[in-house]
C-alpha positions, 0 to 999 in steps of 0.5 A: 313598679313596686318597692318594697324594704323587707317583705319576704313573704312568699304568698304576698309576692306570688300574688304581686308579680301576678298582679305586676305581670297582668297590668303590665300587659294592660298598660302596654309594657313589656315588663313590669318591676319590684324592687327590694330596698326602697323605700315606698314613700320616698324612694330613698335606698334603705337596703334590704337583707332579702336574698332571693338565691339564698332564700328558702320556702319550706326546704325549696328554693324560693325561686323555684317555688314562685316559678312553679306557682305562677300559671302559666309560667313566666320568664321572670329574673332577680338580679342583685344592685350594690348600691352605696347605701344599701343591698338592692334587689330587682325583680324584672317580671315580664307582661302577660302573653297569652292568659292573666297569670295566676 
């Protein structure tokens, strides 16, 4: 599990998805998670402005951009979570299956 405040740099997210997917497989887990809006040190909810449904890389939708670059393809999913202390976004990343994810 990775906690982020507002790191929305696409290349960084892609690299972390790959690492989390591969680590989940090595640890025998079904999936791993990235969570925006949580302080990494204290795990306090701080909220985020990140909105994966409206985030773009150039003119391309972020989720499509990410799906095209992760190989082999994985069925990741974003979820928005309303919390009294701020908006939280959860990314569920399935464990690598047939080959390491790059």
